[in-house]
N, C-alpha and C positions, 0 to 999 in steps of 0.2 A: 197709431203711427208712432206717437212719442214714446210710448212704452217700449215698442219694438226697438226703436233706436237707442233708447236708455239701456235696454239689455244687451244690445250689441256693443254699446260703448263700454259697458262694464266688462265684458269679455275682452274687448280690445285693450282696455287699460291694464287688465292683468297680463295679457300676452304681451303688452309693451314693456314689460319689465326687463331687466338685464341689458343686454347689449342694445336692444331697441331704444333705450332711453339714454343714448349717447347725447350728452348735454349740448344743447344748441349754442350756449354760450361759448363753449370751446371752439365750435365751428366757426363762429363769428370772429373770435380773436384770432384764429389762425388762417382764415380762409385767403386773405389777400397774399399770403406767402406763397401759396401754390406749390407746385411740384418742384423738387430741388435737383431735378436731373435736367441736363441739356437735351434738347430735342435735336437730333441730328438728322437731316435729310439731305444726304450727299448724293452727288451724281458723278462718280468717277470710276476708273479702273480699279484704284485701290479702295474705293468706297462702294464698288459694286452697284452702281445706280442705273437708272434707265432713262430713256428720253421722255417718259410719261411726265416729267416734271413740268413740261410746257403744256400738258393736257389741262386746259382750263376747265373748271367745274362751276356749276351753279353757285352763286353766292360768294365767288372769289373776291370780287370787288368789295362787297360788303364786309366781308371778313377782314380784308386788310384795312378798311376804314375803322372796324371795330378795334383792331389792334392799335392803330394810330390814335384812336380817341383815348384808348386806355393810357397810352404814353402821355398824351397831351394833359390828361387829367392829373397826372403827377405833376407835370410842369406847372399847370395852372395853379395847383395847390401851393407850390413854392412861390409863385408870383403873387398870389394873394397874401401869403404870409409876409413877403417883402414889403408889400404895400401897408400892411397894418402892424408892422413890427413896433414893438413898444418896449421901454426899458424892462429888462429881466427883473421879476420880483426877487428880492433878497431872501435867502434861505432863512427860516426861523432857527432858533436854537435847537428845537426838537428835531427839525429836519437834518440839521448839521449833525446832530448826535446819531440819528438813524443812518445817515450817510457814511459817517465814520465806522459805524458797526458793520454795515454792509461791505465797506471797502476791506476791512480786516478779513471778512469771510471771503471775499474775493481773492485776496492775496494767499490766504491759507489753503484755498482749494484750487489754485491755478494749475497744479500738475494733474489735477483729475480730469481736466477738459477733454484731452484726446480720448482717454477711456470711456468717459460719459457719452461723448458724441458718437463713438463707435457702438456703444451699447444701445443708444436710441435708434440707430439704423440697423444694426445687424441683429441684436438680441440672441446671440449664439451663447452657449454654455460658457465658452472661453471668455466672453465679453462680460457676462454676469460675474464670472469668477474673479476677473481682474478688478472690477468696481467694488466687489465684496471685499477683496483683500485689501484695497485702499481704505475702505471704510473701517476695517478692523485695525488697521495700522495706524489710524489717525483719531484724534479727539475733536471735540468742540465743533466748530462750524465746518471744518474740512470733512469730517465724519458725517455731519448732518447733510451737507451737500451731496455726499456719495449716497447715503441712504435715499435721498430724495430722487437721485437719478435711477436708482434701483426700482424704487416704487413706481416711478413713471413708466419704466420698461415693462414691469410686471402688469401694470394696468393696460398697456398697449397689447400684451399677450393674453389679457383676460385671466390673469392669475390673481383674483381679487384679494384673497386672503394674504397671500405673500405681499401684495401691494400695501395693504393696510399694515401689515407688520413693519414693512420698510418705513412707511410714512410715521408711524409711531416712533421708530427709533429716531428718525430725523428730528421729531419734535422733542424728544428726550434729551438729545445731546447738543441741540442748537435751536436758535429761533430767528436767524437771519431771513429765512424763507418760510416762516411758519404759516403765512397765509396760503402758500402754495401747498404745503403739506396738508393743511385742513381742507382746502378746496379739493384736492385730488383724493383724499381720503373720503369726502362725501361722494365723489364720483364712484369710486370703488364700492361704497355701500350701495349707492342706487343701483349700479349696474349688477350687483350680486343679490338685489332684492332685500338687503337688510335695511328696511325703511326706517325703523325706530333709531337705529344707530346713525343713519343719514340725517334724520331730523334733528337729532342731538347736536351734530356738528353745524348744520345749517342755521339753527335758531340763534346761535350766539355769534356767528361768523361776522356779522356787520359791526357789532359792538366790540368784539375782540380785535378786528382788523379794519378800522375805519378808513384807512388810507389804501386799502387793496384795490387793484383794478378789478377785482371779481365782485365787489359789493353790488354793482348794478346788475350783475347776473343772478344774485341770490334769490330775488322774487320769483323768477321763472323757474328756478330749480326747486323752490319750496312748492310752488304751485303744482309742478309735475309730481313732486313727492306725495302731496295730497291726493292727487288724481289716482296715482298708483295705489294709495290706501283706500281709494273709494270714498273719499270725502271731499266732494266738489265744492261745498259751501266754504271750507277753509281755503280751498285754492282760489275761490273767487274773492274772499276777503283779503288775501295777500295781494291779488292782482288790483283789485278796487283801490287799494292804498297807493297805487302807482300810475293811475290811468292818465294823469295830467303830466307825466314826465316823458322825456324823449324815448325811453325804453318801450313805452306802450306802442310806439309806431313800428316796432321790430317784429319780423315775421315769428320769431320764436315765442314772444309774448303773445301774439294773437293766436298762435296755434294751441297754446296752453289755455288761453281764454275759451277758445272754441271747444276744446275737449272738456272743460269744466262746466260749460254751458250745457253741452249735450248730456253729460252725466247728471246734471241737476234737473234735467227734464225740459230745458229751454231749447226744443229742438229747431224751431224756426230761427232763433237767434244764432244758435251754433251753425246751422247750415249757411246762413248769411256770412259768417266769419270764415267757414271753410271755403265758401265761394271766393271771398275777397282775397284770401291767402293764395288760392289756386290761380287766380287771374292776375293778382298784383305782384306776385313773387314767383313767376313761373319757372325760374332756374334754380330755386332754392329747395333744400331737402324738406322744408316745411310744406312747399307746394306738393311734393310727392305724397307726403302723409295726408294732406288735405284731399287730394284726388282719391286715395284709397278709401277715405271715409265717405266722400261724396258718392263713390261707385257703389259701396256697400250699402248705403241707405237709399240707393236709387235716385239720388239728387243730381248726379252727374248728368244723366241723360235728360234731366229737366232743364239744364242749363240751355240758353239760347245757342243754337249752332255757331253763330258768329263769335261767341265768346269762347267756346271751345276751339274754334278754328284759330282764333288769335293765340291762344296758348299753345297749341300745336305749332304754329308758325314760329313762335318764340323759341320753342325747342330746336326746330330746324335751323333757324338762323344761328343758333348757338352751337351748331354741329352735333346735337344730340339726335342722331338720325333714328336709332332704334326706337326710343320712347315716342319720337314724333310719328314714326310710322304706325306704331301701335294706337296713338291717339287719332291719326287720320282714318285708319281702318275702322276704329270704334265709331267715329263720326259717320263713316260711310253708311253705317246701319241705323242712323238717326231717322226715324220716321217723318221728322218735320222737313227733312230735305226733299226737294224734288229730284228728278232724274239728273238734271244738270249739276246740282250740288253734290249728289252722290258720286258722280263720275269725277268731280273735281277732287273729292277726297281720295279716290283710288289713284288718280294720277299724282297727287301729292305724295301718297304712300310709295308709288313707284319711283318718284325722284328720290325718295330716302333710300330705296333699294339700290338705286344707281350709285349714290354717294358710297353705299356700303359694298359696292362691287358685286351685287347679287341679283340685278335686275334681269329678269327673264323676258327675252324679246317677244316670245309668243304671247305671254300674258299681257304684255303692254299692247300688242297688236289686237287683242281681244277686247280692249277698252274701246268705247265709242269714238269715232272720229268726229268731234263737234267743232262748232265755229266760234267758240267762246275761249276764255282764257286757258281753260283746262285743255282745250283742243290744240292751242298753241304750245302749251307745255309738253303735251304728249308728242307733238311733232318734233319739238327740240330734243326730247329724250331719244326718239328714233334716229335723229340726226347723229346724236352722240354714240349711239350703238353702232351706226354705219361708220363713224370715224374710227371706233375701236377696232373694226375689222378693215380699216384702211379701204372702204368701199366708197371711192370718190363719186362714182356715178349716182349711187343712192343719196349720198350727202348733198351733192349738187341739186338733185331733183327735189329733195325736201326743203332746201333753202329757198329755191324758187318758188315752191308751193307756199311757203311761209310768207314770203314777200308779197304774194298776191292776196293771201288770205288774212294775214295779220300784219299789216304794214307798220303799225305803231306799238306792237306788243313787246314788252321787255324780253320775252322768250326769242324773239327775232334777234334782238341785240345780243343775246347770250349765243345764238347759233352763228350769227355773222362773226363774232370774236373767235369762237372756237374754230370756225372754218378758216379764218385767217391764220390761225396758229398751225392748223394742219397743213396749209400749203406753205407757210414759212418753213416748216421742218422738211417738207418735200423739196425745197428750194425752188418752188414754183412762184417766184417772187411777183410777177404781174398778177397772177390770180389772188395771192395774198393781199396785195395792194388793193385790189378790187373790193374784197370783203372789208378789209379795214376801212377804206374810204367810204363805203356805203353805209357802215355803222355810224361813222362820224357825220355823215350827211343826214341820215334819217333821225339820229339821236345826237343833236349837236352839242348839248350841255351835259355836264355831270350832274347827277342827282344830288350831290352834296353841295352844289353851288345854287345861287338864285336862278330859277328858270321857270318857263312856262312851256307847255308842250312836252313832247317825248323827251325823255333823258336816259342816259346809261352811265353807270359808273366805270364803265369800259371806255367810254368816249375819249378820255385823254390819252390813254395808252393806245388805242386803236388809231387815233389821228397821228400820234407820234410814229407808230410803226409804218404807217402808210408814207409819212413824210420821209422817214429815213430810208426806206426801201426805194422810194423815188429818187432820192439823192444818189443811192448806190447804183441805180439803173441808168444814171447818167443825165437825168433831167434835172439839172441844177437850178435852173430858173424856177420851176414848179416847186421844188423842194424848198428853196429859199422863202417862197411866199407862204408855203405851209409852216416853216419854222417860225415865221412872225405871227401866224394864226395861232400856233401853239402857245407862244408866249401871251398873246392878248387874250385868248379865249379860255385858257386852263392855267391861270396864274398860280394857282395853289397846287398844282400836280407835281409829281416827283420827276417828271420829264422835263421840267423847265431848265435845269443845268445843262442837260444835253442840247436843248434847243438853242439856248443863249450861245453855247460854244460853237455849234456847227453853223449858225448864222453868222457869227463872227469869222469863221473860217472862209465862208463863201465871200464876205466882203474883202477878207484879206487876200484871197485868190484873185479877186478882181482889182486888187491894188487901191481899194477904198479903205485905207489904213485908219483914218479918223473914225470912220462909222464902225470898223472892226473893233477898234479900241474901247468904244462905248459899250459894246456888248461884253467884252473881255472884263472890263472894269466892273460892270454890273454883276457879273459872275463872281468875281473875287470879293465884291462888296457884300453880296447876299448870301453866298455859300462858301464861306470862309475855307473850310477843310475838305470840300469835296474833291473828288478825283478831277474833275473838269477845272476847278479853280486853280489847282496847281499848274495844269497845262496852260491856262489862260495867263498866268504870271510869266510863263516862258515865252508865250507869244507876245505879250506886251514888251518884254525886254527886247525882243527881235524886231518889233515894230519901232521902237525907239531909236534903233540903228538905222532903220530905213528912212524915217522921218524926224529930223531934229526937233520939230515942234512938239512931237509926241514925247521926245525924250525930256523936254522941259516939263511937260504936263505930268509924266510919270514921276519926276523928282518932287512934285508937290505932295505934301503929306495928306492933304485933303481932297486930292483929285477924285478918288473913288467916291466921295460923298457929293460931289457936285452934280447937279441935274444934267441929263444927256439931252434934254429937250425931246426926248422920245417917250411919250406917254406910258407905253406899256412897260418900258424899262424903269422909268422913274416910279411907277406904281409898285414895283417889286421892292420889298423891304425885308432885311433880315429879322430873324426872330428876336423878340425882346429877351435880353438876358437879364434876369432879376439880380439884385445884390444877393449874393450867396455867402454864407458864413461858415467858417470852419471852427468858429469859437463855441465850442461845445462846453456846457456847463458840467465839468467833470465831477462835480460834488452833489449834483442833483441825485436825490435818493432813487428815483426811478431809473435813472440811466445807470447808476451803479449796480442796481438790482438787475437790470437787463444784462450787464456783463456777468454777473454771478449766475444767471440763468444759463448763460452759454456754458459755463463750467459744469453745470449739471445736465446739459444736453436737452434742456427744455426750450428748444429754438422756437417753437411755434408761439411762445408767449412773449418773445422779445419785442416785436413790433408794437404790441398793445401796451407793454410796460413803458417803452419809450414814448409813445403817444401821450401817455398820462402826465409827462413832464411839462412844465410851463414853458412855452414858446417853442416846443418841439416841432411845430410845423415848418419852421424855417431851417432847422438843423437836424431833424430826426432821421431823415434818410442817410444823411452823411454819418451820423453817430452809429446807425444800425450797420451801415457798410463797413465803418471802421472796426467795429466788434469782430467781424469776420476776417477783415483784412489783417488785423493784428496777430492773428493765429494762422495765417497762410491760407485762409480759405478764400483764395482770390476770386474765383469764379462767381461765388455766392456774393461777395462784395461788389463785383463789377455789375452783375445783373441788377442789384439794387440801385446802384448809381445810374445805369442806363435808364431805368424806368423813372428815376427822380429828375434827371436832367437830360432828356432826349434831344435838347437843342444843342448839345455839346459840339456836334459837327460843324455848327455855324458860329461857334464861339470863339473869339480871339483868346489866345491862352492867358492873357492878363485879365481877362473878364471873369474868371472863376479861380478860386484858391488853388494853389498848386496841389494841395492835399486831394482835392477832388480828382484832378487830372491824374494823379498816381495811382488812384484806385481804377480809373477808367482805363489807363494804360499802364499797367504794371510791369515791373521788371523781375518777376519771379524767375528763379532758376537761371540767373543771369550768368553765374560762373559756368554752368553747364552749357548754356547757350553760346557763350564766348568761346569756350574750348571746341565745341562742335563746329563753330563757324570757322575758327582758325584751321581746324583740320581739313575742312573742305573748301576753303577759299571763299567763304560766304560772308556777307555783312550780318552781324548779330541782330541788327535791327530788322533785317528781312525775315529771319527766323521768328523773332519775337512778334512781328506783325502777323505772320501766318498762324502761329499758334493762337494768338488772340482771336483771329477769325474762326479758326477751327473749333476750339474748346473753351475760350475764354480762361485758359490756363488751369483747367480741371484735369489733373493727371489720372483720374479714374474714369474719365468719360469712355463709353462704349457705345458706338452709334447702332442703330437698328440694322446697319449692314455689317455689324461685327468688326468695325474699325476701332482701334484700341489707343488710348492714351492722349497725351498733349497733342501730337502731330497726326493723330488718326490714321495709324497704319493697320492695313489688313495683316493678320497673321503670316500669310504667304510672303507678303512684301518684307515684313519684319524678319522672317526666316532667311530670306535671300540677302538682305542687307547684313544681317549677323554673320552669315557665312563669309561675306565679303570683308567684313571687319576682323575676321579671324577669332570671333568669340567662339567659345566652347559649346556647351549645351545651350540650346535656346528653347524657350517655351512661350507660349502666348502671353502668360502672366508677366513675362519680363517686359512686355510692352507698357505695362502700368507702372513701371519704375521710371520716374521722370528722366533721370540721366541716361538710361538705355534708350528711351523713346526719343529723346532729343538727339542722341548720338546717331541712331539709325535713321530717323527722320531727316536729319541734315544731309545725310549721305544720299538718301533717296531724292530729296529736293535738288541737290547738286546734280545728280544724274539726269533729272528732268530738265534742268536749265541746260546742260550740255546737249541733251537730245534736241533742244529747240534753240540752238544757237546762242545761248546765254541771254535770251529774251525773257525778262521776268513775266510779262504778261502772258506769253504763250505757256510758260512753265506753271504759273498759278491756275490758269485755265484747265491745263492738263491735270494738275494735282486735284482739281474739283470734278472735272467731268471726264477725264481719261484721255490717254495720248490719241487714240483713234479718232475721238470727236474732234480734237483740235486740228489734227491732219485733215479731217474732212471739211471743217470750217475754212482752213487755209485754202482749200482747193475751190471754195465756192466763188471765188473772184479775185481780182487784183486789189490789194489794199495799199493806198498810197503811203499811209503812215500807220503806226501801230494804234493810234486812237480810232481809226476806221475799223480795225479788226475787233477791238474791244467793244465798240458800239454795235457791231454786227453779231455778236455772240447771240444765238437765238434763246439760250436758256437764260431766263431772267436770274435765276439764283447764281449761275456761273459768272454771269456779266457783273453782277453786284458783288459777287466774291472778289473777283480780280480788282474791281475798283476799291473795294474796302480795304484790301490789303496795302494797296498803294497809298491810300488815304492814312492808314495806320502808320506806314513808314514815315510819312510827312509829319504826322503829329508827334511821333517818337522823336524825330530830329528836332522839331521845334521846341519840345520840352526839354530835351538835352541842351539846346542852346540857351534856353531860358534859365537853366541851372548851372550855366557856366561850363557846360561840356562834361559834367561829371554824372556818370551813369550809376545807378545803385548797383550793389553787389551783394545785397543780401538775398538769401533764399527764403 
């Protein structure tokens, strides 16, 4: 057995040369940066969307929770940094000298940046020619940075010989980024199977570049190199020297260890390592490699079915439905499973197929109708297929059957929520209320909160939708009780601002002004910049006119912080805003090097370089965002800041440095925006707020519905607006020109406003979901005020879109006021 495995591993190691040996250290350094494109999921006439946005799918709640957890992890890191902040260590004379040298290189190569950035993304002949011409026209560090940019691009294009030539040229004419030139040279050699040359570079790297961020990556690279050379003992010798260090806990280290152990004949130990990687890092590239090895040796099927199921579930929950389906179907053939387990795996695979929109109803029907969890899931999937066909009779029959057979199953919760959404879109509000209410009754707690008994992450949303629809149906007394239940039972939910506002409205309508004020003040205290907080301020001002005692209270600076004597309100607290610093150590060598990397187009290494700087956990996100903002890469900078300070919507303006706010709420293309606003009688802040929500000021954004540019116009809309503007020839590419897009988009926005009586909320909803849908929603019933219409928008994305633009406007105005009314005019 061991010999057979050793033979296979040798073949695998040789086959793993070249592109297969993409160095894991690079993946680790760049992984958190993620995709650099905006994901657009529009639903409008000009965005060509469909009503399927409200089609809830399995895992929606947990997916939302994962996104929120990711955001909160960034915020938590900043808060921890603020708590442990210590005086910054002074730079040594050597560090100052290095920083000075890097700064000179940065200044010398500053004009290279746009060309290098384009080359890193496009890698067209013209892009290569432009950077090559720059390199030949310059000397020293400017030329070296250009050669590094070319080598990086060649490496991405798998042109390894050209990459090595470029890196050699970079080292010859400059040394500010010589550790990058050497590291990437080693990659080029490894990926092209030039192992002795790679070994020569790696063996001296740590001594030559002791301060490089790549030093910690070298042991794994060397180990992989020895494995490729068929020398497992040398690989293990390298790894053994670092087993007590943090890097030994990384998946890439453990994969190299497993491969070396297997090649050395330690099959049992290797299998244990592969198993650990497969199970402990299920979403990593190393896990995929470990699975391949376990499968080829026959060890995969020897793993307990429960462990393999756990791995498949991790893939499913991460949205990796294709590999999850493959895993489930493979598990279905596991002889250790009984008939029930076999069926459960096939149903799980069917759930993947449904996510991928390829589920065959007849195949699902052929699966056994069991009375276990798999049977409940099968019923749920059949219900979703019936909903897809708008087959209400079958949908209702299946849900009734599930209520009887699976009264506490999470799949019943899924079915109830999806059914509620189905009838909400049908405008059968009583039936929708019934499904939502039953979900909240059977599953009264969110699974994310402390609970015992059945739970569902849909419970907060289902309870709120039942409460709101009850209010809209005219049963205000029941709705008011449900609003208070929402606040008390689901205090952490995103529905709380709505519940606070509408409970206050009921009190106000009943002339219980003091009680209404308590809810309004809680809203403004906890949710500072939310849509409903601005409305609450307006209502408080109105109440102060009706009740002089409230006027005196409103005048008190601390009234919002005073207890209301209502436990559920006093329990609500705003997010803690940590002390944030815009005091970035501009002379730190790692930070200066990060700026220089941007000039070379090596963006994937910028975060790791900044993290290496002393104290960067308190200012690193701002520093990274500032690098992009300084060169007009507004959308990239904004996304970084949103992840770093997701609590900004609850933060008073004076609680964060103004520099943070200006990245979060930029005024890019302000002259163009002001011009287009003046030409159409619009407020420039309205246009800027819409652009921020549409594309985060990314002029090159193209959605999956083929909407283009800053204001996301379809080519047909752009062509019509261009004709009306008297423009000559028009092409779709014109929409990627910021000035043209703003000019045409402002005209379109003005026409939409005119069409809907100059009501911004209607216009924004139509801009996102289409004119016809807004007309349809307007006909769904009488709306006493605009706030009722906004809350009643059935598409969550559109409702939040409208509220976000209005929130953006409020923050832009508050920032303008904080700066004395002076708006930026730079582009």
